[in-house]
C-alpha positions in Angstrom: 27.9 -73.3 -169.7 29.0 -77.0 -169.1 26.7 -80.1 -169.1 26.5 -80.2 -165.3 25.3 -76.6 -165.1 22.8 -77.3 -167.9 21.4 -80.3 -166.1 21.2 -78.5 -162.8 19.1 -75.7 -164.3 16.9 -78.1 -166.3 16.2 -80.2 -163.2 15.1 -77.1 -161.3 12.9 -76.1 -164.2 11.1 -79.4 -164.6 10.7 -80.0 -160.9 9.3 -76.4 -160.6 11.8 -75.7 -157.8 13.8 -72.9 -159.7 14.7 -69.9 -157.6 13.9 -66.4 -159.1 17.6 -66.1 -160.1 17.5 -69.5 -161.8 14.2 -68.6 -163.6 15.9 -65.5 -164.9 18.9 -67.5 -166.1 16.7 -70.1 -167.7 14.7 -67.5 -169.6 17.9 -65.8 -170.8 19.4 -69.2 -171.9 16.2 -70.4 -173.7 16.1 -67.1 -175.7 19.8 -66.8 -176.6 21.6 -70.1 -176.0 21.0 -72.8 -178.8 22.8 -75.5 -176.8 20.7 -75.0 -173.7 17.5 -74.9 -175.8 18.5 -78.2 -177.5 19.3 -79.8 -174.2 15.8 -78.8 -172.9 14.2 -80.4 -175.9 16.3 -83.5 -175.4 15.0 -83.9 -171.9 11.5 -83.3 -173.0 11.9 -86.1 -175.5 13.3 -88.3 -172.8 10.3 -87.6 -170.6 8.0 -88.5 -173.4 9.8 -91.8 -174.0 10.0 -92.7 -170.3 6.3 -91.8 -169.7 5.3 -94.3 -172.5 6.9 -97.3 -170.9 6.0 -99.3 -167.8 7.7 -98.5 -164.5 7.7 -101.5 -162.0 8.0 -100.8 -158.3 11.3 -101.3 -156.6 13.9 -99.7 -154.4 16.1 -96.9 -155.6 19.2 -99.1 -155.2 17.8 -101.7 -157.5 17.0 -99.0 -160.1 20.5 -97.5 -159.9 22.1 -101.0 -160.3 19.9 -102.0 -163.2 20.4 -98.8 -165.1 24.2 -99.0 -164.4 24.3 -102.5 -165.7 22.4 -101.6 -168.8 24.6 -98.6 -169.4 27.7 -100.9 -169.2 26.3 -103.2 -171.8 25.3 -100.4 -174.0 29.0 -99.3 -174.3 29.5 -102.2 -176.7 26.6 -101.2 -178.9 26.7 -97.4 -178.9 23.1 -97.1 -178.0 22.2 -93.4 -178.1 18.9 -93.8 -176.3 20.5 -95.6 -173.4 23.2 -93.0 -173.2 20.4 -90.5 -172.5 19.1 -92.8 -169.7 22.6 -93.0 -168.2 22.8 -89.2 -168.1 19.4 -89.2 -166.5 20.6 -91.5 -163.8 23.7 -89.4 -163.1 21.3 -86.5 -162.3 19.4 -88.2 -159.5 17.4 -85.0 -158.7 15.3 -85.5 -161.8 11.7 -86.5 -161.3 11.1 -89.9 -159.6 8.8 -91.1 -162.3 11.5 -90.8 -164.9 13.9 -92.9 -162.8 11.2 -95.5 -162.1 10.4 -95.7 -165.8 14.1 -96.3 -166.5 13.8 -99.7 -164.8 11.5 -100.9 -167.6 13.8 -99.5 -170.2 16.9 -101.1 -168.7 15.2 -104.5 -168.5 14.2 -104.3 -172.1 17.6 -103.3 -173.3 19.4 -106.0 -171.2 17.2 -108.7 -172.7 17.8 -107.3 -176.2 21.6 -107.4 -175.7 21.6 -111.0 -174.6 19.1 -112.3 -177.1 20.2 -110.4 -180.2 22.9 -112.9 -181.3 20.3 -115.7 -181.2 17.4 -113.9 -182.7 19.3 -112.1 -185.5 16.3 -109.9 -186.2 16.4 -106.2 -187.1 16.1 -103.9 -184.2 12.7 -102.1 -184.0 13.0 -98.3 -184.5 12.5 -96.3 -181.3 9.1 -94.8 -180.8 9.0 -91.1 -181.7 8.5 -88.8 -178.7 5.2 -87.0 -178.7 5.5 -83.3 -179.2 1.9 -82.4 -178.6 -1.7 -83.6 -178.7 -4.5 -81.8 -180.6 -8.3 -81.8 -179.9 -10.7 -80.2 -182.4 -13.9 -78.5 -181.5 -16.2 -78.1 -184.5 -19.0 -76.5 -182.5 -19.9 -75.9 -178.9 -18.4 -78.3 -176.4 -18.2 -81.5 -178.6 -14.5 -82.4 -178.9 -12.9 -84.8 -181.3 -10.7 -87.6 -180.1 -7.2 -86.5 -179.1 -4.6 -86.9 -181.9 -0.9 -87.1 -181.0 1.8 -85.2 -183.0 5.3 -86.7 -183.0 7.0 -84.7 -185.7 6.9 -81.2 -187.1 3.5 -80.6 -188.7 1.4 -77.9 -190.4 -2.1 -77.5 -189.2 -4.7 -75.8 -191.5 -7.8 -75.1 -189.4 -10.7 -74.3 -191.7 -13.5 -74.3 -189.1 -14.1 -74.4 -185.4 -11.4 -74.3 -182.7 -8.4 -76.4 -181.8 -6.7 -77.0 -178.5 -3.0 -78.1 -178.6 -1.2 -79.3 -175.5 2.5 -79.5 -175.8 4.9 -81.9 -173.9 6.5 -78.7 -172.6 3.3 -78.0 -170.7 2.2 -75.1 -173.0 -1.5 -74.9 -174.1 -2.3 -73.2 -177.4 -5.9 -72.5 -178.6 -6.5 -71.7 -182.3 -9.6 -70.2 -184.0 -10.4 -70.8 -187.7 -9.3 -69.8 -190.2 -5.7 -70.4 -189.2 -2.5 -71.8 -190.5 -0.2 -73.0 -187.8 3.1 -75.0 -187.7 4.4 -77.1 -184.8 8.2 -77.1 -185.1 9.1 -78.6 -181.7 7.8 -78.7 -178.1 8.9 -75.1 -177.5 8.5 -73.5 -181.0 5.5 -72.8 -183.2 4.9 -70.6 -186.2 1.7 -68.7 -187.0 1.1 -67.9 -190.6 -2.5 -66.8 -190.4 -5.2 -66.6 -187.7 -5.5 -66.0 -184.0 -4.3 -67.9 -181.0 -4.1 -67.8 -177.2 -1.3 -69.4 -175.2 -0.9 -70.3 -171.6 2.5 -71.5 -170.3 3.5 -73.0 -166.9 7.1 -72.6 -165.7 8.2 -75.7 -167.6 7.4 -73.9 -170.9 8.9 -70.5 -170.2 10.8 -69.6 -173.3 8.1 -71.0 -175.6 8.3 -69.1 -178.9 5.6 -68.1 -181.4 7.1 -67.0 -184.7 5.2 -64.8 -187.2 6.5 -63.2 -190.4 6.7 -59.8 -188.6 8.2 -60.7 -185.2 8.5 -63.5 -182.6 7.0 -63.8 -179.1 9.0 -65.4 -176.4 6.9 -66.4 -173.3 8.2 -65.3 -169.9 4.9 -66.4 -168.2 2.0 -67.0 -168.5 -1.0 -65.9 -170.8 -0.8 -64.2 -174.1 -2.5 -63.8 -177.5 -1.2 -63.4 -181.1 -3.1 -62.4 -184.2 -1.9 -62.4 -187.8 -4.4 -61.0 -190.3 -4.6 -61.4 -194.0 -2.4 -58.3 -194.5 0.3 -59.9 -192.4 -0.2 -57.3 -189.7 0.6 -58.9 -186.3 -0.7 -58.1 -182.9 0.7 -59.4 -179.6 -1.2 -59.0 -176.3 -0.4 -60.1 -172.7 -3.2 -61.0 -170.3 -1.1 -62.1 -167.5 2.7 -62.2 -166.9 5.3 -61.1 -169.4 6.6 -61.8 -172.9 9.4 -60.5 -175.0 8.8 -59.4 -178.6 11.8 -59.9 -180.9 12.0 -58.3 -184.3 15.5 -58.5 -185.8 17.8 -57.0 -183.2 14.9 -55.0 -181.6 13.5 -56.5 -178.4 10.5 -55.2 -176.4 9.1 -56.4 -173.1 5.3 -56.5 -172.8 3.6 -57.0 -169.4 0.0 -57.8 -168.5 -2.5 -55.4 -170.0 -0.1 -54.3 -172.8 -0.2 -55.0 -176.5 1.8 -54.2 -179.7 0.5 -53.9 -183.3 2.8 -54.2 -186.3 1.2 -52.5 -189.3 1.7 -53.5 -193.0 3.9 -50.4 -193.5 6.3 -51.8 -190.8 5.3 -49.2 -188.2 4.9 -50.2 -184.6 1.9 -49.1 -182.5 1.3 -49.6 -178.8 -2.4 -50.1 -178.3 -4.7 -50.6 -175.3 -5.5 -54.2 -174.5 -8.7 -55.3 -176.3 -9.6 -58.8 -175.1 -13.0 -59.3 -176.8 -11.5 -60.6 -180.2 -9.7 -63.3 -178.2 -12.7 -64.5 -176.3 -13.2 -67.9 -178.0 -9.5 -68.9 -178.0 -8.9 -67.4 -174.5 -11.7 -69.4 -173.0 -10.5 -72.6 -174.6 -6.9 -72.0 -173.5 -8.3 -71.4 -170.0 -10.3 -74.7 -170.0 -13.9 -73.3 -170.4 -15.7 -75.0 -173.3 -19.2 -73.4 -173.2 -21.8 -71.7 -171.1 -25.6 -71.5 -171.3 -28.6 -69.6 -169.8 -27.7 -67.1 -167.1 -24.1 -68.4 -166.8 -21.6 -66.4 -168.9 -17.8 -66.3 -169.0 -15.9 -63.2 -168.1 -14.3 -61.2 -170.9 -10.6 -61.8 -171.5 -8.6 -59.5 -169.3 -5.8 -59.2 -166.8 -6.5 -60.8 -163.3 -7.3 -57.3 -161.9 -9.6 -56.6 -164.8 -11.4 -59.9 -164.4 -12.0 -59.3 -160.6 -13.7 -56.0 -161.4 -16.2 -57.4 -163.9 -19.8 -57.2 -162.8 -23.1 -58.2 -164.5 -26.6 -57.9 -163.1 -28.0 -60.5 -165.4 -25.4 -63.3 -165.3 -23.4 -65.5 -163.1 -19.8 -64.9 -164.3 -17.3 -67.7 -164.6 -13.7 -66.6 -163.9 -10.5 -68.6 -164.2 -8.4 -68.7 -161.1 -5.1 -70.4 -160.4 -4.0 -73.4 -162.5 -1.9 -76.5 -161.8 -2.2 -76.2 -158.0 -0.9 -79.1 -156.0 -3.3 -79.9 -153.1 -1.2 -79.9 -149.9 -3.9 -80.6 -147.4 -7.5 -82.0 -147.2 -10.3 -79.6 -148.2 -13.9 -79.5 -147.2 -16.2 -79.5 -150.2 -19.9 -79.7 -150.9 -19.8 -82.0 -153.9 -17.2 -84.4 -155.2 -19.3 -86.9 -157.1 -22.0 -86.4 -159.8 -25.3 -85.3 -158.2 -26.9 -82.2 -156.7 -25.9 -80.0 -153.7 -28.8 -78.1 -152.1 -27.6 -75.1 -150.0 -29.0 -75.1 -146.5 -27.8 -73.6 -143.3 -28.6 -76.9 -141.5 -26.8 -79.3 -143.7 -23.2 -78.5 -142.7 -22.6 -82.1 -141.5 -23.3 -83.3 -145.0 -20.0 -81.9 -146.3 -17.4 -84.2 -147.9 -13.6 -84.1 -147.7 -11.4 -83.9 -150.7 -8.1 -85.5 -149.6 -4.8 -84.6 -151.1 -4.1 -88.2 -152.0 -7.4 -88.7 -153.7 -6.9 -85.7 -156.0 -4.0 -87.1 -158.0 -2.2 -84.6 -160.2 -2.8 -80.9 -160.0 -5.9 -78.8 -159.9 -7.3 -75.8 -161.7 -9.8 -73.5 -160.1 -12.8 -71.5 -161.4 -15.0 -69.0 -159.6 -18.7 -68.6 -160.4 -19.7 -65.2 -159.1 -23.1 -63.6 -158.8 -23.6 -60.1 -157.5 -26.7 -57.9 -158.0 -25.6 -54.3 -158.6 -29.0 -52.7 -158.6 -30.5 -51.7 -155.2 -32.1 -54.5 -153.3 -35.4 -53.3 -151.7 -36.1 -56.1 -149.3 -35.0 -59.5 -148.0 -37.4 -61.1 -150.4 -36.0 -59.2 -153.4 -33.7 -61.4 -155.4 -32.5 -62.4 -158.9 -33.1 -65.9 -160.1 -30.2 -67.4 -162.1 -30.3 -70.7 -164.1 -27.7 -71.9 -166.4 -24.6 -74.1 -166.9 -20.9 -74.2 -167.7 -18.9 -77.0 -169.3 -15.2 -77.5 -168.6 -12.5 -79.1 -170.7 -11.2 -81.2 -167.8 -13.2 -83.3 -165.3 -14.6 -81.6 -162.2 -13.1 -83.0 -159.0 -15.0 -80.9 -156.4 -17.5 -78.1 -156.0 -17.1 -75.8 -153.0 -20.2 -73.6 -152.4 -20.3 -73.0 -148.6 -18.9 -69.7 -147.5 -16.6 -71.2 -144.8 -15.2 -73.8 -147.1 -14.6 -71.1 -149.8 -12.6 -68.9 -147.4 -10.4 -71.8 -146.2 -9.1 -72.5 -149.7 -8.7 -68.9 -151.0 -5.0 -69.1 -150.3 -4.6 -72.0 -152.7 -6.8 -70.9 -155.6 -7.8 -67.2 -155.5 -6.0 -64.9 -157.9 -6.5 -62.1 -155.4 -8.9 -60.9 -152.7 -12.4 -60.3 -153.9 -13.2 -56.9 -152.3 -16.7 -56.9 -150.9 -17.5 -53.3 -150.8 -20.1 -52.3 -148.1 -21.0 -56.0 -147.6 -20.4 -58.2 -144.6 -18.1 -61.1 -145.1 -20.7 -63.7 -144.1 -22.8 -62.9 -147.2 -20.3 -64.8 -149.4 -21.1 -68.3 -150.8 -24.4 -70.2 -151.4 -26.4 -70.4 -148.2 -30.0 -71.4 -147.7 -32.5 -68.9 -146.3 -36.2 -68.6 -145.6 -36.9 -65.8 -148.0 -36.1 -67.6 -151.3 -36.0 -71.2 -152.6 -32.8 -73.1 -151.7 -29.9 -72.7 -154.1 -28.9 -75.8 -156.1 -25.7 -76.9 -157.9 -25.6 -80.1 -160.0 -22.5 -82.0 -161.4 -23.3 -84.0 -164.5 -22.5 -87.8 -164.8 -19.5 -87.1 -167.1 -18.2 -84.6 -164.5 -17.7 -81.9 -167.1 -20.9 -79.7 -166.7 -22.0 -77.6 -163.7 -25.7 -76.6 -163.6 -26.9 -73.9 -161.2 -30.2 -72.8 -159.9 -29.6 -70.0 -157.4 -31.3 -66.8 -156.0 -29.2 -63.8 -155.2 -30.3 -60.8 -153.2 -28.2 -59.1 -150.5 -24.5 -59.9 -150.8 -22.7 -62.2 -153.1 -23.3 -65.7 -154.3 -20.2 -67.7 -155.2 -19.0 -71.2 -155.7 -15.6 -72.6 -156.6 -15.1 -75.4 -159.1 -11.9 -77.5 -159.1 -11.0 -79.5 -162.2 -8.1 -81.9 -162.7 -5.2 -80.5 -164.7 -3.9 -83.2 -167.1 -0.4 -83.5 -168.7 0.3 -84.9 -172.1 3.2 -86.8 -170.6 0.8 -88.7 -168.3 -1.3 -90.0 -171.3 1.4 -90.9 -173.8 
């Protein structure tokens, strides 16, 4: 494959505009073509460099002229970094933020070229691109400060959990005790412990190496365990992975798992999500719950939708990294309390697509009483809270608002067996105290006080999905 074809595929991958045929070609190339893999890593490094520099406003023509002039000057100095910028400019379909950032780079390089003979000072080494950021959770929901990783590194986790976000977009959650090596933005090695991974399209081809076999992500959610006997387990919660052991390759789809025993035998086992609960929740962005609020057990999307609990309000991950393409009606978008009431529809607020910068992840809080309800005054009282890894942007609790955004965030229809559709959502009534939902001042914790009888009580929580490239 020539450079032009490489760049065309990489552009489609990073812009999330790849066709199914391109996605198949990308997956194949990431797994089997070292040149393509190296070029993807090169572009990831470029993105990290560009995101760390200022990007002044200006017209595209000015950008093109500036970069072209800088590129001409660089021919006299064999500047490798600028050559990368020049290739970036030749592929104008790459993300606009990268091209805007190039203006700042070009200006710096032009000044350096003209001033270098007069200053006669040694050139500063280029800033190392960030491969990943890591956050430690010693207990509960108290995170450490993020630490950036710019070179291959071995992580020995002796207690708690760790969340690692890669520049490729992949999120890995580790549970102690674990020994884990970051090799590059698309490759890690697990030598001991348990992890969960979640990969967006930009990270397809992400590889987890163990002494027994390697996992290659084909999208989107998986788990890997390596025990003290070097017996490896690979599970798929959603999407598909490829397991590679020597020349042997096996495709696993959601709900499937493989176990490599110490005697080298291979066993296909039913999916057991419970051992992965702590790492799966962290990878999905749920830090902790309390009281009558509880997270669902790790499972496939179909399995999650079928989980029921008389005694808890269940928190279920929905879709992630969703771009809001239209305004949404919500019940709460700032810290405070929403009180469900049939007569307060005019108090709703609008979440505009421009106000919710970046992409959104969605979570469904779902309460359904399975036991027989004997009267309109018969209900279950739920009190509790859930804390998320990312800031909450909106809470949607009214049934009409919930229905209007299902197409954006729901993982599938929630079948309401033998129940009318208008029983969904939090709605005030005369038979029980009004339901309440509170968003904490730091926008991370949702606290509920609700009463559920006939039907279903639900609310949807939207959080902001952050990218490591946006914070470098």
